[in-house]
C-alpha positions as CSV (number, residue, x, y, z in Angstrom):
1,M,-87.1,-39.2,-64.7
2,F,-86.1,-38.8,-61.0
3,A,-82.6,-39.4,-61.6
4,P,-81.9,-36.2,-63.3
5,L,-84.6,-34.2,-61.4
6,A,-82.6,-35.2,-58.3
7,I,-79.2,-34.4,-59.9
8,G,-80.2,-31.0,-60.7
9,L,-82.0,-30.6,-57.3
10,S,-78.9,-31.4,-55.4
11,I,-76.5,-29.0,-57.7
12,A,-78.7,-26.2,-57.2
13,F,-79.0,-26.9,-53.6
14,M,-75.2,-26.9,-53.1
15,A,-74.8,-24.5,-55.6
16,I,-77.2,-21.9,-53.3
17,C,-75.4,-23.0,-50.2
18,V,-72.4,-21.7,-52.2
19,N,-73.8,-18.4,-52.8
20,L,-75.0,-17.5,-49.5
21,S,-71.6,-18.7,-47.8
22,S,-69.2,-16.8,-49.6
23,N,-68.3,-13.3,-49.8
24,E,-66.6,-13.2,-53.2
25,E,-69.2,-11.4,-55.5
26,I,-68.2,-13.5,-58.8
27,I,-68.6,-16.5,-56.9
28,K,-72.0,-15.5,-55.7
29,V,-73.4,-14.2,-59.0
30,T,-72.2,-18.1,-60.6
31,A,-73.3,-19.9,-58.2
32,A,-76.7,-18.0,-58.6
33,I,-77.0,-18.5,-62.4
34,A,-75.9,-22.7,-61.8
35,A,-78.9,-22.9,-59.5
36,L,-81.1,-21.3,-61.5
37,I,-80.2,-23.5,-64.5
38,C,-80.0,-26.3,-62.6
39,L,-83.8,-25.6,-61.2
40,L,-85.2,-24.5,-64.3
41,A,-83.6,-28.6,-65.9
42,S,-84.9,-30.5,-62.8
43,L,-88.6,-28.9,-63.7
44,W,-87.9,-29.7,-67.2
45,F,-87.3,-33.3,-65.9
46,A,-89.7,-33.5,-63.3
47,P,-93.2,-35.6,-64.1
48,L,-96.2,-33.8,-64.7
49,L,-97.2,-35.3,-61.1
50,I,-94.9,-33.3,-59.0
51,K,-94.8,-30.2,-61.7
52,I,-98.3,-29.2,-61.1
53,P,-98.4,-28.9,-57.0
54,L,-95.1,-27.2,-57.0
55,V,-96.6,-24.4,-59.7
56,A,-99.6,-24.3,-58.1
57,I,-98.1,-23.6,-54.7
58,V,-95.8,-20.9,-56.1
59,F,-98.7,-19.0,-57.5
60,M,-100.7,-19.5,-54.5
61,S,-98.1,-18.0,-52.1
62,N,-98.5,-14.4,-50.9
63,K,-94.5,-13.9,-51.9
64,F,-95.3,-14.3,-55.8
65,D,-98.3,-11.8,-56.6
66,L,-98.3,-10.9,-60.2
67,L,-101.5,-8.7,-59.5
68,K,-98.7,-6.3,-57.6
69,F,-95.8,-6.7,-59.7
70,F,-97.9,-5.6,-62.8
71,T,-99.3,-2.5,-61.1
72,T,-96.6,-1.5,-59.0
73,H,-94.4,-0.9,-62.6
């Protein structure tokens, strides 16, 4: 289970680096889509002991506020 997780995270990290360093729009979009797919796949293959803290950190951070998201629209 660790090998697919590590592969997915490394591909996602490389895609994010390409996205940030590129000036071409189509390369940025393709790299962002690849990074998103790899991050979601790595979460799929991650063991439950890794998933729970990751999801808890995202929900507890101030940048991901569901109440603001649903009330501002």
